[in-house]
N, C-alpha and C positions, 0 to 999 in steps of 0.2 A: 496429448498433454491436456491437463485440466487445471486451469489457474483462474481463480477468482480474486480480483483486486478492488478493494473499497477504499474510498477517499477518507472515511471517517465521519465524524459528526453524527453518529447513530445515537442520538440522545432522546428523541421523542419515541412514543409507543409506536407510531406508524413506521417510522424508520427502523426500529428494531424488528418489528413484525416482518417488514419487507426483506431485511437482511437474513432473518431466520429462514424464510422461505427460500432464498437463494442458496443458503448454506446447505439446506436439507436436500435441495435438488442437486447441488454440486457434490456433496459428499455421499449421497446415497445410502447404501447399506453398511457403510463403515461403523464400527463399534467404538473404536478409540481414536482420538486425534491428538497428535503430539503438538503441545502448545509451547511456543518459544516466547518468553516474556522479556527478553534481554533489552528492549527498548526503554523499560522502566526500572527503577531502583529496587522496589520491594516486590520480588517475584511472587511470593506467596499471597500477598494482598492483591496483586494483579490477577492471578489465577482464581481467587475467590470472587473478585468483582466480575469477572467474565461470566461466571456461572449465576451469580445473583442477579445480574442484568439480563440474563437470557441470551447473551452473545455466544453462548456455546451451542445454541440451537438444539438443546437436549442431548448433545453427544458428550461423552465422558472426555474431558480434557486431562491429559496427563503432562505435567509440566516438565520440560526437559531439565530444568534445574535440579529435579529430584532423582534424575538418572545418574548412575555412577559413571556411565560412558556415553556422553552425548552424541558421539558419531554412531555408536552402535544403536542408539535410540532412534536416530534418523533412518538407518539402514533398516530397521524393523518396523517403522511407523506405517500405519495404514493410511494416514493423511497428516499433513503438516500445516500448522496455523501460526502465522507470526503476527503478533498484535502491534499496535501503534505505540508511539512515545517519541523518544529521541533517535533520530536515524543515525547519527554519529555514533551514539553509545551501542546501538543495535549492531551496526556494521562491525564495529570494533570487537564486539563479543563474538560475532560469527567468525571473524579472522582468529581470534584468540583460541577458539574451540576447534578450529579446523573444519567447520561445517559448510563452507560454501560449495565445495566440490561435491560432497555427498548429498546435499540438498538438490543440487542441479542434476545430478545423475538419477535421483529418485524421482524427481518431477518429470523428467524426460522419459522415464520408464513407466510413467502413468499414474503415479501417486498424486492424489489431489492436493493442490496448494492453495491456502487462503492467506492473503496478505491485506492488512488494514493499515492505512496510513503509512507509517514507517515500514510496516511489512509489505506494503505496496511499492515504496521507494526502492527497497533492496531487491524487488523482483525485476528491476530495470537494469540496463547495461551498467549504470553508474548511480550514485546517490546524489548527483550534482544538481538536481533540481528540487531538493528538499527545502523546506522553509525553517529548518531547525538551527538552534544555537550550536555552534561547534564546541561542545563541552569536552570532547576527547578527540584525539587524532587517530583514526584508523590507519592501518598500514597503507591502504590505497582506497580511492573513491570507487573502484570497480566492484560491482556487486554480482548478483546471481545471473543477470542477463536472460531471464525466462521469457521475456518479451523484447521486441526489437525497437522499443520506444522508451522514452522517459515519462514519468508522471509528476505533476505537481499537484499534490493532494491539498485538500481544503481550499481549492481554487475559488476566487471570486472576481467579478469584473468591477470596472470602475475605479474611482479614486478612494482614498481613505478618509474617513471622518471619525472624530473622537467627541465624546460628550464632556462638555465643559460647563459645570453647573446643570442648568436646565436646558442648555442649547447644545447643538452640535456644530462643530467648526471643522473646516477641512484641514487635514494633516497632510502637508506637502511632502510626503515621503514617497519612495518608489512604489509604483503599483506592481502587481504580479506580472502584468504584461511588460512593464519596463524590465523586470528581472529576467523574464524568459527571452526578451529580445537580446539582453546582454549574454545570455547562454549561447544564443545562436551567433553572436559575434565571434565566438571562439569554438563553437561545436556545431555539428551537422545533424545530430539525432533529432527526430521529431519528438514533441512534447505534447502529452494530453493534459490540459488543465481541467482536473476532475472536481466538479462542485461537491459540497457537502452531501453525503449520503449517496453519492454516485457510485456505481459498481460497473466493472468491466469483466465480462465473461469470455476467457480466452481459451481456444482449443488447439492452438498451433497454426491454424489456417485462418480463422475468423476472430475478430474482437467485437463483441456486441456490448453497447452501452445500455444500461437500465437505471431507472429510477431518478435520475437527475441529468441535467445538460452537462456538456463539456465544451471546451475550446481547444481546437487543435492548432498547434504551432509548428511551422516548417520553415526553415531557413530560406529567406529570400522570397516568401510568399505570404500574403496577408493571412492573418488567422481565420480559421473556419469554425463557426458555431455549429454544434451538432446536438441533436435531441434525443431523448431516450428512445430506444429501439433501433438506433442507427448501427450499421456495421462499419467499423472504422479501419479495418486493415488496408482496404484499398487506397486510403489516403495516408497511411502511415508508413508504407513501404514503397 
């Protein structure tokens, strides 16, 4: 299994350059990549933006929304790339088009999978650790289950501060750590809090963290901070 999961936040030249290098190593000699833009509203604009910003890593992206039969497109895809946006909207569309089972089957058969932000969330057992607004209700929170852990994308440590005029004041809302502790009050699955631009490279037996730190949350255990280069599977299962 070949799965690349990115947190998102690939906005600087350095971050885009690093992601491109990982994509090229991950996708190898693939010629075309099936791109699933369902997490955003304007699919054509999304596809165009991916190419303009270099997030296609020089591969030809084929938008699944332009395919007459989305399931057939997945079954014939050389690689699958799901972009970021709203995870509720994305998962709902995957259910509507009947794609969860065929994506799962193809990835387990060796087809490379790339997920960024929302695309990483749906690679998890559920979408329950997303940060997104519930703008639509999917039939279930259950997702692809390509990895045995949850991801909290765009993770950051510490409290929340907002700019008020020329000064910053603390905003006493829940922190990410608070929300993930709440998740573990009701659920057992480990969670990787993946910082901006962080990437997880998964092959079914190992999970390697690159480019940014992460924090691993396990039920009943204090969080563990991990640095780029770490292998995470041993603490996730």
